[in-house]
C-alpha positions in Angstrom: 21.2 48.5 -24.3 20.7 52.4 -23.7 22.4 55.2 -25.8 24.6 55.5 -22.8 25.7 52.3 -22.9 26.6 52.0 -26.8 28.3 55.5 -26.3 30.2 53.9 -23.6 31.3 50.9 -25.5 32.2 53.0 -28.6 34.6 55.0 -26.2 36.1 52.1 -25.0 36.8 50.7 -28.3 38.7 53.7 -29.0 40.6 54.2 -26.0 41.5 50.3 -26.1 42.4 50.4 -29.9 45.0 53.6 -29.4 46.4 51.7 -26.5 47.0 48.5 -28.6 49.0 50.7 -31.4 51.9 51.3 -29.3 52.4 48.2 -27.2 54.8 45.6 -27.7 53.9 41.9 -29.6 52.5 39.2 -27.3 52.8 36.3 -29.3 51.4 33.9 -26.7 52.6 30.8 -28.0 53.7 28.9 -25.0 50.5 30.6 -23.0 48.1 29.2 -25.1 49.6 25.6 -25.1 49.3 25.8 -21.0 45.7 27.3 -21.8 44.5 24.1 -23.8 46.2 21.7 -20.9 44.3 23.8 -18.5 40.8 22.4 -19.7 42.0 19.2 -20.7 42.1 19.4 -24.3 44.4 16.3 -26.0 46.3 16.3 -29.0 43.8 15.4 -31.7 41.1 17.8 -30.3 39.8 20.8 -32.0 41.2 24.0 -31.0 39.5 26.9 -32.7 41.6 30.0 -32.8 42.2 33.1 -34.8 45.2 35.2 -36.5 45.3 38.6 -34.5 45.0 42.0 -36.1 45.4 45.5 -34.9 47.6 44.8 -32.3 45.4 41.8 -30.8 47.7 39.6 -28.4 48.8 36.3 -30.4 50.6 35.3 -33.4 50.8 33.2 -36.1 53.4 31.5 -34.0 50.7 30.8 -31.4 48.7 28.7 -33.8 51.8 27.2 -35.4 52.4 26.1 -31.9 49.0 24.3 -31.4 49.4 22.9 -34.7 52.8 21.1 -34.1 51.3 20.2 -30.5 48.8 17.7 -32.8 45.9 19.8 -32.3 43.3 20.5 -35.2 42.9 24.2 -35.7 40.4 26.0 -37.1 40.3 29.4 -38.0 37.6 31.8 -38.6 36.6 32.9 -42.0 34.2 36.0 -42.0 31.1 36.1 -43.7 29.4 39.8 -44.0 26.8 39.6 -41.3 26.7 36.1 -40.6 28.1 33.9 -38.2 32.3 33.0 -39.0 32.7 30.1 -41.0 35.7 28.4 -40.5 38.5 26.0 -42.1 41.1 23.6 -41.1 44.6 25.4 -40.7 47.5 23.5 -42.6 50.0 26.2 -42.5 49.1 27.8 -45.5 46.7 31.3 -45.7 45.2 33.5 -48.1 43.7 36.9 -48.2 40.3 37.7 -47.1 38.0 40.6 -46.7 39.3 43.9 -44.5 42.8 42.9 -44.8 42.6 39.6 -42.8 44.2 36.6 -43.2 42.0 33.5 -43.8 43.2 29.6 -43.6 43.6 28.7 -47.5 41.5 25.4 -46.6 38.0 24.3 -47.9 35.0 26.3 -46.0 33.4 23.6 -43.3 30.7 25.9 -42.3 29.8 27.8 -39.1 28.7 24.8 -37.4 32.1 23.7 -37.1 32.6 25.5 -34.2 30.6 22.8 -32.6 33.4 20.4 -33.3 36.0 22.4 -30.9 37.2 21.3 -27.9 38.2 24.7 -26.8 37.6 28.2 -28.7 40.0 31.1 -28.6 38.4 34.0 -28.6 39.9 37.4 -29.6 38.8 40.9 -27.5 39.5 44.1 -27.0 38.8 43.6 -23.3 36.8 41.1 -20.8 35.7 41.7 -17.1 35.5 39.8 -14.1 31.9 38.4 -15.1 32.9 37.2 -18.5 31.6 39.9 -20.8 33.4 40.5 -23.6 34.1 43.4 -25.8 34.7 42.7 -29.0 35.6 44.9 -32.3 31.7 45.6 -32.6 31.2 43.6 -35.7 28.9 41.0 -34.3 30.8 38.2 -35.8 31.7 36.3 -33.0 28.3 37.0 -30.8 26.6 35.6 -33.9 29.1 32.1 -33.8 29.8 31.3 -30.0 26.3 30.4 -29.2 27.1 27.3 -31.9 30.1 26.7 -29.6 29.3 24.0 -26.7 32.9 24.0 -25.1 34.5 26.4 -22.9 35.3 29.7 -24.5 38.7 31.5 -23.8 39.3 35.2 -24.6 42.7 36.3 -25.2 43.8 40.0 -24.3 46.7 41.8 -22.6 47.1 42.0 -18.9 45.6 45.7 -18.5 42.3 44.7 -20.6 41.0 42.4 -18.1 38.9 44.9 -16.4 36.3 44.8 -13.6 33.6 46.0 -15.4 32.3 46.6 -18.8 28.9 47.4 -20.5 27.0 44.2 -21.7 24.0 43.7 -24.2 21.8 40.8 -24.3 23.2 39.3 -27.5 26.8 39.3 -25.5 28.0 35.7 -25.1 30.1 35.5 -22.0 33.4 33.6 -22.2 34.8 30.9 -19.4 37.8 32.1 -18.7 40.5 35.0 -19.8 43.9 34.3 -20.9 46.5 37.0 -20.6 50.6 37.0 -20.9 51.2 37.5 -17.3 48.2 35.8 -15.2 47.6 32.9 -17.8 44.3 31.1 -17.7 42.1 32.9 -15.3 38.4 31.4 -14.8 35.3 33.4 -14.9 33.2 34.8 -13.3 35.5 35.6 -10.8 
């Protein structure tokens, strides 16, 4: 990636984070249940999800809705410079690094994402080709290649954009979930 593209990603991240600071919450409880149904994921199967930070769409109620509907929910555990680890979400959380909340259960290892029938992925933006702009730490880009199921990025409606800069290591998503549009399969 050229330095111009890298600079564009940095500028986009700053702009998107600033916009999220004033945004209304987007809990997405019913929308996420519609998303798993759209991919024929049935109760008992595993869904990897996340707990939102910094204005990300979603909520604890979103992951609780998945759990209450009978899905096995895995949440990420951040490991420095490595793929994400995962643990079963049983309703209890503990403090993790960087002010994150993590599932209190025993870590299952980074390969646990391969057991998922669907992965809900946080993003700052997603484009029509399935390119996802993350926070910049690379945790998801190191983890998502281990998944063998559909990857669904979750963003606000205005964060679903025509085009984003992409690097070779960026893992493309199969769909995007927004509060108003619901599930949109990619690429368009």
